[in-house]
C-alpha positions, 0 to 999 in steps of 0.5 A: 478235554474238547467238547463239541456242540452240534446245533440243530434246527434254529441253532446255527450260530454258537453264540456261547463263546468268542470264536477263535477260528473257523474252517471246513474239514475234508474227510474220507466221507466228504467235506463238512460245513464250517466248524467254529472253535472257541473256549468256554470256562477253559474248555475248548468247544467245537460248534458244528451247525448240522444243517449248514449255513442258512439251513441249506441241508435237509435231514436226509442230505446231511453228511453225518459220517463226515461230521462225526469223523471230523469231530473225531479228527479234532480229538473231540471226546464228547458231543452235546447235540440239540434236536427239535422234536415233535411231542408224542407223549401227551405229557409233553408240551411245546417248549418242554425239554427232554433228555432221551435215554433211548432211541429207535432208528427208522431212517434209511441212511448210511449208519456205520463206519464199518462197511469192510469190518465186522464190528457190533457196538453195544448201545444198551446205553444209547446215550452217554450217561455222564453227558445225560446227567450234565444236561439234566442238571443244567436244564433243571437249574436253568428252567426248573423243569426237565423230562428225564428219559424217554425214547426218541424216534428218528424218521427219514424225513424230510416230510412230517410223519403221518397220523398212522405213523405217529400212532405206531410210534406211540404204541412202540413207546416213543415219546418224541419224534425227529429227523436228525438224531440218527445215525448221528448218535450211533456213528459217535458210539462207533468212534468211542465219542460220548454223545447225548441230546437235548430235545426241544419239543416244538410242536405236538406230532401229527394226529396229536396236533389239532392243526397243520404242521409247519416248519415255520412254527418249529423255527418260531418256537426255537427262537423263543427258547434259544436263550434258555438253550444256550444257557443250558449248554453252557451250564452242562459244560460245567457239569461234565467230568474231567475224566471219562468213566462211561462205557462210551470210551470202550465201545470197541472193546470186544466189538470186532469179530 
């Protein structure tokens, strides 16, 4: 079993295992940033910094297809992703962790590997239920509080959303908003890789926040919660079943016309 962790904003260094090797990978979709491979409790773990070294890539410039394809080539079966998000649901406060169960994609990105084939994958369960359960149990054990469920809205970026956009997202039932969760989750499903996200609420969204939104406050909050986030990921790996019994592994069955 090989698991990947995709580190989002503020999570650039695995710091959860002793690195065995690191390298970039060439794929048909481009070259990835440096991947690190290590081991956690006998499980091989691949760490991929989503934004690259020194946060060099903004959300709309990330090569999501190269990243997910590379993980598939490395025989990764499961992906834990970290996402820094703005809180839309008034029950959420900065520092809270949410494990989303659904998403709405408002991006304008290349979101499929199947440009030349007619393939319609099912995303009724948008995130892997087994990985979600592992994250929920781990978060509850480490911090004693976790928001189980909710809808993640993904916007194009790199700007923050307007007040009107947040009002719209709220009316649509979205709980948090971010810029990097899609098409990452969809691409993983297309390659039959399990995928789940742990969202860290770093600030109230536009119109909910009383002040100006800044990238600085996002980074500062992530730094405060970095230790907890690492511990949650380590614990979640322990809760992952050895054998996959989720629908993700069969995503392509019956999907192609």
